[in-house]
MINU-649285 format. One record per residue (C-alpha): residue in one letter; x, y, z. Coordinates in steps of 0.001 Angstrom, whole numbers, padded with zeros to 6 digits, always signed. Example, Ala and Ser with C-alpha at 12.3 -4.5 7.8 and 13.67 -1.06 7.14 Angstrom:
BEGIN
A+012300-004500+007800;S+013670-001060+007140;
// end
This chain:
BEGIN
M+032619-020283-003187;T+036022-021990-003364;I+036110-024933-005787;P+037903-027828-004095;S+040845-029710-005555;F+039972-033330-006349;E+043481-034492-007355;T+044202-035663-003813;I+041297-038112-003905;K+042524-041705-003970;R+040441-042764-006997;W+040625-039485-008939;Q+042673-041100-011706;L+039922-043675-012195;I+037409-040858-012634;E+039613-039074-015195;D+040088-042267-017214;W+036386-043190-017097;P+034687-042894-020509;H+031733-041066-018963;R+033796-038390-017182;A+031510-035633-018540;S+028603-036912-016404;V+030775-036654-013278;D+031677-033064-014205;A+027959-032287-014603;V+027288-033587-011072;I+030111-031423-009654;T+028815-028316-011501;S+025280-028907-010188;M+026554-029149-006606;I+028573-025947-006988;D+025500-024092-008308;K+023432-025263-005353;G+025963-024014-002823;Y+027301-027264-001401;S+030431-027003+000726;S+033830-028250-000446;E+033833-031066+002103;T+030451-032354+000882;M+031572-032284-002749;V+034801-034127-001955;R+032880-036870-000150;A+030456-037183-003064;V+033254-037435-005670;R+035071-039987-003508;F+031926-042136-003403;I+031469-041838-007177;G+035092-043004-007555;A+034314-046047-005406;F+031388-046862-007721;I+033611-046612-010799;E+036170-048921-009184;Y+033398-051388-008341;Q+032073-051279-011888;N+035544-051784-013445;N+036302-054767-011214;R+032923-056380-011881;D+033008-055976-015657;G+036539-057368-016064;G+038213-054113-016966;E+035650-052923-019546;P+034497-049521-018129;E+032428-048652-021193;R+029965-051387-020275;L+027370-049900-017945;D+023981-051299-017049;A+020989-049563-015459;G+021104-051947-012502;D+024794-051375-011701;I+024134-048420-009404;D+021450-050306-007478;Q+023747-053313-007089;F+026603-051130-005858;I+024372-049459-003261;A+023127-052866-002123;S+026698-054174-001739;R+027736-051150+000310;L+024661-051427+002506;S+025577-055038+003277;S+028868-053862+004764;G+027474-050808+006569;A+025340-047674+006280;I+025655-045159+003467;A+025592-041421+004084;N+022486-039844+002595;G+024547-037260+000709;N+026583-039990-000996;R+023433-041817-002057;I+022009-038567-003508;A+025260-037890-005398;L+025092-041320-007032;R+021472-040786-008048;R+022497-037451-009605;L+025134-039332-011583;Q+022452-041747-012783;I+020309-038814-013979;E+023262-037305-015879;L+024073-040672-017495;V+020458-040924-018669;R+020664-037416-020121;A+023879-038325-021931;G+022213-041393-023422;V+024526-043822-021673;L+021697-045360-019658;C+018107-045890-020613;P+015586-044222-018294;P+014106-046670-015786;A+010925-048234-017062;E+007913-046974-015202;K+005667-049644-013725;A+002146-049591-015018;D+000073-048074-012223;P-003594-047507-013153;S-004173-045590-009922;E-001583-042994-010930;K-003465-042199-014141;V-006712-041648-012223;A-004931-039523-009599;T-003435-037354-012347;L-006853-036790-013934;Y-008265-035988-010485;G-005562-033381-009817;A-006203-031751-013200;E-009926-031541-012432;L-009257-029894-009051;F-006956-027378-010738;R-009697-026591-013259;R-012101-025941-010380;G-009725-023374-008883;Y-008283-025329-005929;S-005012-023973-004543;K-001733-025845-004985;Q-001641-026868-001319;S-005224-028165-001420;I-004586-030151-004612;T-001515-031766-003019;G-003566-032960-000045;H-006451-034219-002181;V-004191-036093-004628;W-002140-037688-001828;L-005273-039171-000291;A-006555-040211-003725;R-003325-042122-004498;R-003438-043956-001176;F-007104-044910-001585;L-006856-045881-005279;R-003732-047997-004841;T-005489-049973-002107;V-008562-050508-004270;F-006610-051456-007441;F-004353-053810-005466;E-007271-055662-003911;Q-009711-055650-006837;G-007761-054695-009937;D-010685-052491-010999;I-012804-049739-009442;S-015852-049798-011729;H-017702-052164-009375;L-016628-050419-006178;T-019262-050630-003423;H-019825-049031-000052;I-018450-052170+001629;E-014939-051572+000238;V-015164-047869+001110;R-016166-048581+004717;A-013454-051252+005008;D-010825-048748+003870;L-012037-046231+006442;T-011798-048803+009221;N-008329-050033+008233;N-006658-046682+007617;F-008395-044084+009788;E-009215-045870+013013;G-007678-044111+016030;R-007076-040817+014217;K-007999-037464+015755;S-011456-036193+014845;T-010047-032871+013622;S-007940-034546+010915;L-010661-037106+010150;G-013041-034322+009153;T-010593-033058+006525;W-009708-036497+005163;F-013304-037667+004995;S-014260-034503+003136;H-011425-035128+000625;L-012609-038710+000176;R-016170-037592-000586;V-014868-035212-003273;L-012871-038080-004819;L-015835-040478-004835;R-018046-037855-006504;F-015342-037329-009142;L-015094-041069-009824;H-018854-041308-010330;A-019077-038142-012465;T-016349-039433-014817;G-017975-042871-015123;L-015193-044744-013337;T-017650-046072-010731;E-021253-047124-011199;H-022634-045425-008097;D-022031-042229-006148;L-020485-043618-002955;S-019852-040298-001211;A-022763-040984+001148;A-020876-044048+002417;V-018346-041743+004126;P-019790-040665+007493;S-019194-037332+009199;P-016958-037661+012271;R-017768-035968+015528;N-016588-032370+015357;L-014747-031326+018531;R-012648-028653+016860;F-013681-025746+019076;S-014492-027682+022248;A-011234-026674+023966;L-009442-023367+024361;P-006752-022746+021728;A-003139-023323+022739;Y-001269-020054+023194;M+001730-018545+024973;S+001945-015774+027513;V+003689-012518+026624;S+006762-013505+028647;Q+006968-016875+026880;L+006684-015213+023472;N+009445-012757+024364;S+011717-015598+025506;V+011182-017392+022173;L+012113-014272+020211;E+015130-013502+022432;A+016466-017031+021964;C+017210-016320+018283;D+020971-015836+017770;L+021214-012788+015508;S+024920-013342+014939;T+024069-016331+012722;I+022153-016626+009468;P+019640-019153+010883;G+018994-016830+013827;R+018250-013825+011600;R+015943-015887+009384;D+014148-017493+012340;L+013524-014109+014016;A+011947-012705+010859;V+009742-015812+010489;L+008675-015800+014159;L+007836-012088+014107;L+005601-012587+011071;L+003832-015424+012881;S+003438-013639+016222;K+003141-009937+015371;L+000989-010260+012241;G-000750-013559+013008;L+000091-015058+009603;R-000320-018734+008832;A+002769-020871+008191;S+001903-021230+004496;E+001461-017459+004147;V+004926-016834+005622;A+006541-019518+003452;L+005222-018033+000195;L+006064-014383+000914;S+008070-012905-001945;L+010172-009787-002341;D+007392-008314-004493;D+004907-008540-001594;I+006641-005815+000453;D+006122-002130-000273;W+009019-000625+001691;R+008087+002979+000922;S+004512+002669+002179;G+005286+000130+004896;L+002706-002354+003585;L+002738-006129+003252;R+000633-008118+000773;V-000408-011557+002019;N-001779-014307-000217;G-004127-016095+002160;K-006435-019085+002066;G-009026-019398-000660;G-007141-017083-003002;R-007800-014075-000762;V-005239-011277-000923;A-004907-008932+002064;T-002775-005827+002523;M-001716-004965+006054;P+000687-002495+007687;L+004210-003818+008229;P+005368-003016+011806;K+008811-001473+012113;D+010339-004313+014127;V+009048-006925+011694;G+010280-004951+008674;A+013693-004444+010314;A+014051-008194+010948;I+013096-009057+007349;S+015485-006488+005854;D+018319-007682+008143;Y+017839-011252+006898;I+017610-010184+003245;L+020799-008098+003449;H+022895-010311+005717;G+021536-013825+005448;R+019466-014596+002369;P+021499-016556-000200;T+021864-015403-003781;S+018935-016916-005620;G+016945-016567-008791;S+013746-017064-006804;R+011726-014112-005477;I+010657-016090-002364;I+012093-014375+000710;F+012930-017279+002994;H+015381-020047+002008;R+016881-023108+003550;V+020128-022496+005398;Q+021652-025897+004654;T+022538-026803+001108;P+020871-026916-001243;C+019716-023407-000257;T+016369-023730-001985;P+013444-021381-001275;F+010547-022378+000952;E+007748-023944-001085;T+005376-025259+001591;A+004478-024582+005218;T+006691-027455+006465;P+009979-025481+006858;V+008132-022691+008719;I+006585-025272+011050;L+010056-026735+011698;V+011448-023257+012434;A+008661-022684+014969;R+009156-026064+016644;R+012914-025572+016976;A+012358-022089+018408;L+009904-023371+021043;K+012305-026167+021976;R+015254-023746+022101;A+013377-021467+024519;K+012251-024494+026595;I+008584-023575+026343;S+006469-026071+028249;G+002901-026288+029469;T+001281-025729+026052;R-000801-028356+024271;S+000752-027632+020889;H+004200-026915+019487;H+002856-026167+016024;A+003497-022878+014247;H-000203-022052+014674;I+000397-021419+018380;F+001957-018076+017396;R-001218-017103+015511;H-003328-018031+018561;T-000976-016037+020800;F-001313-013012+018520;A-005112-013024+018879;T-005077-013898+022593;I-002800-010996+023595;A-005251-008471+022139;I-008268-010207+023684;D-006585-010448+027113;A-005890-006727+027124;L-009557-006026+026358;E-010819-008437+029038;Q-008601-006823+031691;Y-009887-003385+030721;L-013541-004453+030835;T-013076-006202+034182;L-011437-003131+035708;R-014072-000691+034463;R-016951-002915+035572;S-015420-003257+039029;L-015736+000545+039185;G-019473+000363+038457;F-019606+000810+034662;K-021870-001477+032614;L-020106-001005+029249;Q-022734-002897+027257;T-022400-000850+024076;Q-018699-000194+024670;E-017927-003904+024997;S-019418-004806+021632;R-017656-001856+020009;L-014271-002712+021527;R-014551-006368+020554;N-015310-005249+017021;F-012292-002923+017129;V-009975-005698+018387;R-011096-007955+015514;Y-010511-005106+013070;A-007030-004325+014452;T-005883-007948+014587;A-007085-008468+011017;R-004704-005656+010077;G-001895-007377+011979;E-001581-004855+014821;L-000940-005785+018444;R-001233-002279+019866;V-003611+000619+019327;T-002515+003176+016747;A-004218+006462+015959;K-004610+005599+012272;T-006261+002240+012970;A-008607+003801+015533;V-009705+006538+013116;D-010117+004067+010240;W-012264+001799+012407;A-014365+004659+013816;N-015773+005514+010365;H-015758+001957+009014;Q-019185+000681+007886;C-021217+003129+009998;G-022893+006499+009679;P-021377+009871+010653;A-023660+010061+013696;T-021582+007448+015554;W-018050+008336+014408;S-017237+010553+017351;S-018668+008220+020010;R-016909+005178+018526;L-013588+007010+018575;S-014215+008140+022148;T-014666+004489+023173;V-011296+003558+021682;R-009641+006614+023277;A-010608+005415+026756;F-009267+001943+025959;A-006027+003397+024571;R-005460+005531+027692;H-005740+002370+029788;L-003262+000480+027575;Q-000731+003309+027449;V+000028+002862+031143;V+001272-000666+030393;D+002578-000105+026862;P+003956+003417+026284;Q+003988+002807+022503;T+000187+002810+022455;E-001120+005814+020538;I-004125+007754+021840;P-006228+008972+018889;P-007059+012701+018803;S-010385+013722+020294;H-011606+016355+017803;I-010853+014677+014493;F-014580+014213+013762;P-017085+017071+014042;P-019455+016834+017008;Q-022886+015470+016163;R-025872+017571+017150;R-028764+015845+018808;P-031647+015454+016359;R-034573+017754+016919;P-037232+015733+018768;F-040627+015125+017235;I-043324+016205+019691;Y-046483+014156+019362;S-049840+015797+019888;D-052517+014084+021967;E-054458+013286+018794;Q-051416+011716+017122;I-050733+009514+020148;A-054379+008416+020194;D-054216+007526+016467;L-051013+005546+017008;L-052487+003535+019864;K-055627+002812+017850;S-053608+001647+014820;M-051812-000880+017023;L-055114-002527+017884;D-056348-002402+014285;M-053179-003914+012829;H-053367-007049+015002;P-057107-007790+015433;G-057799-010861+017550;S-054136-011178+018510;F-052539-010639+021893;R-049759-008649+020241;G-052078-005695+019507;P-053196-005120+023134;T-049611-005583+024351;Y-048253-002861+022070;H-051295-000656+022719;Y-050810-000585+026505;F-046999-000705+026317;F-046677+002405+024138;G-049464+004068+026081;L-047307+003702+029202;L-044305+005209+027388;A-046349+008211+026291;S-047937+008836+029713;S-044866+008309+031906;G-041825+009162+029743;L-040105+005832+030438;R-037309+004601+028237;F-038162+001593+026047;S-035778-000714+027935;E-037158+000377+031319;A-040724-000526+030403;A-039738-003765+028634;R-037783-005016+031678;L-040567-004356+034186;L-041266-007388+036369;R-044619-008182+037905;E-043415-007187+041382;D-042201-003822+039996;V-045769-002757+039125;D-047904-001794+042136;L-051379-001298+040689;E-052876-000657+044115;A-050597+002284+044896;G-050263+003326+041243;M-046424+003248+041219;L-043624+001626+039233;T-040216+000614+040561;I-037565+001119+037873;R-034496-000914+038875;E-030853-000564+037876;T-031451+001324+034643;K-029222+003780+032842;F-026459+005186+035099;G-027288+002426+037611;K-030265+004342+038986;T-033311+002897+040757;R-036342+005171+041142;I-040051+005228+041962;V-042337+006492+039192;P-045903+007532+040254;L-048584+006929+037624;H-051662+008909+036639;P-054910+007171+037750;S-055958+006699+034115;T-052638+004964+033380;T-053079+002686+036404;L-056563+001758+035214;A-055262+000925+031722;L-052532-001314+033161;R-055153-003185+035219;R-057047-003895+032000;Y-053890-005182+030317;A-053026-007419+033308;S-056474-008987+033122;I-056116-009712+029376;R-052574-011030+029822;D-053457-013479+032609;D-056177-015117+030515;H-053387-016966+028685;A-051611-019788+030570;V-048105-019147+029130;R-048176-015417+029845;R-049752-015938+033246;V-046563-017616+034565;S-044167-015122+032995;K-042160-012983+035389;Y-042351-009975+033050;F-045248-007524+033181;F-045271-006965+029404;T-044817-010290+027605;G-044361-011460+024058;D-046066-014430+022443;L-043942-016952+024377;G-043981-015160+027711;R-040612-013479+027217;A-039683-009809+027574;L-040246-007476+024619;I-037281-006908+022324;H-036703-003506+020741;A-036258-004887+017216;N-039743-006415+017030;P-041924-003326+017696;H-039395-001031+015991;F-040363-002194+012492;S-044040-002287+013413;F-043733+001286+014706;I-042616+002407+011240;L-045768+000820+009755;W-047978+002469+012390;T-046534+005931+011700;R-047072+005423+007966;Q-050623+004270+008543;T-051419+007354+010654;G-049754+009753+008191;L-046820+010669+010446;R-044398+009223+007910;Q-044524+009004+004107;P-044839+005493+002599;D-041263+005512+001286;E-039767+007624+004089;R-037198+006019+006415;D-036584+008954+008747;G-039414+010204+010865;P-040881+010064+014364;R-039071+007659+016700;I-040169+005609+019678;H-037871+007686+021902;D-039739+010821+020847;L-042611+009673+023095;R-040281+010344+026032;H-039327+013745+024620;S-042991+014578+024110;F-043788+013771+027736;A-040979+016046+028973;V-041923+018936+026676;R-045657+018695+027523;T-044818+018682+031242;L-042682+021827+030922;L-045344+023559+028813;S-048008+022838+031443;W-045751+024313+034145;Y-045226+027429+032069;R-048978+027821+031548;D-049618+027303+035283;C-046954+029918+036105;E-044856+027368+038004;D-041262+028097+039031;I-039431+026164+036323;E-036030+026550+038009;R-037351+024975+041207;R-039348+022141+039620;L-036812+021098+036976;P-034933+018757+039419;E-038256+016965+040021;L-038628+016262+036306;S-034963+015201+036126;T-035507+012644+038902;Y-038768+011400+037377;L-037084+010847+033981;G-034027+009171+035540;H-031459+011658+034237;N-027945+011427+035631;H-027708+015198+036134;V-030183+018031+035991;S-028170+019602+033148;A-029512+016869+030850;T-033033+018056+031603;Y-032145+021690+030840;W-031666+020606+027221;Y-035449+020425+026808;L-035771+024156+027510;T-034147+024885+024153;A-035179+021724+022285;H-038597+022942+021129;P-039786+026324+019791;N-042876+026338+022035;L-040705+026205+025162;L-038476+028991+023873;D-041592+031018+023113;Q-042890+030470+026664;A-039536+031523+028074;R-039642+034668+025927;L-043153+035552+027104;R-042137+035115+030733;L-039016+037265+030195;D-041053+039989+028455;A-043501+040024+031378;R-040643+040443+033829;W-039196+043371+031886;E-042626+045005+031732;M-042944+044717+035516;A-039488+046208+035941;E-040481+049233+033877;
// end
């Protein structure tokens, strides 16, 4: 930086002859270190010269006489004749600080403020408890405002009552938004508890602060469309230092979904350029590591190399105007975001806060998922399991700061907090979603299909007739005198005798069960199929008995479901699932400490295997009758039913015997 020449200044000679010239030199050196321009420094020195001239004229030509009130009087006299530039006022205050350091002036006497002492103790206590710097600042600000009001009106807080607390709430918070009231009221309760715990007040008055109505999530969050976001980013002028800095800040907000405070406090040490990782110090002291996208990293490096001022601070982002100090709070990031939205002429959004970029980041990912689900469902897919998986994946990806699907993220999510049995199917769900997105966004990566080994279907447990009878009896014995026992007894008896899926039997309505004809109507089940299931006469008789028991209770009598729970609702899989484990332990099918064992779905497998075995024994044509069993079970294709032919050793043995007989006949 070029150091300006001050000799041309009109009052420069006065400054050189002033006895306290060293303090003026200290002000000039400080401004040079902070990067002020030559024009700003010349204006500041000119104003200091005017002060020296004023002081010489007032003191009758004795410049060594200087009083602490001279600077205030000079500023007041200049204000009476017109406004003073803020930079000139700051320069004069810097001169006052240097004069105090040199011992020329005594430091200004601090006014006794009892509220300040309490606020200081309060801030120290919050720091001891582990509050963050930003949280302490907010708590102490509110404490100062409240305590000054109380000390001014009463002079003491030891006898503070709920009347004064409520009066302060009415005078200072009336008309505020409920979202901010919740935060302020919470801070006030913490302060009142502190005052009581330290003995400064006689009573704990935190209960005097009511809870405001919480409408925080009553409206949709403000967000921008993709085109609006692109226009905001394109409006940054990369030929200027502010433009390069603003682009890097906006990309961190929109592409990684960071908060304004998290962006402001990013340091050079938080970026691992070799690994492409970014460390973020979030709320509550949480530290997260997320991938750094290439475009975001390129924008940050461009600003660091061609825009960031030379600084001893490790904070990445600095002010552009002098003094070029580093960001310390979220405020400069919020101002950058507001200026960018105004520059791009974004309208129609409820908020122009920096948080709108975070909302946009989450909304873009959710919108892409909603469009995919809507399209697939319009083609006839239900996507019940897939929807929950994809929503979980979107949350996982956005938490890592990614706006598009990548192969690494998909693979990491597929084996995240789940067993190997579901890895392949979870990855397959994301693959279908990625193929849909790649049409719109070519940068979307489709994860490989064979990265996880295929999972073999577990060998089914085939119940014997005696084991099924023991299970059904244990259901009645476990719930004597309760309606739950008969419900489970007849419900699982239907599963065993008809091979229905659990969900199909649980969703049966009264009109779906024709006890006169002995038939069930299974509606819109797996693969969207609706089918008629004939029942064995003994099964029909058992269901008549259950219907009679069920209708003896008024609540269950009006239920639309055939099988009802205690409150007349449909059965839920989770409830009998845990009871089923107890029943299998009680009947000896499972060890007391064994988790794996016979499943509810194995009743369906047992029905299919027993049906095939009876056809083999009756010398039926299995090839011809297999489509009948496929239709009865509700399979999507007959190939799914062929699986049973090799699923159990008894069926393979029957197939071998039939093949041996054919070869013997051929010989």
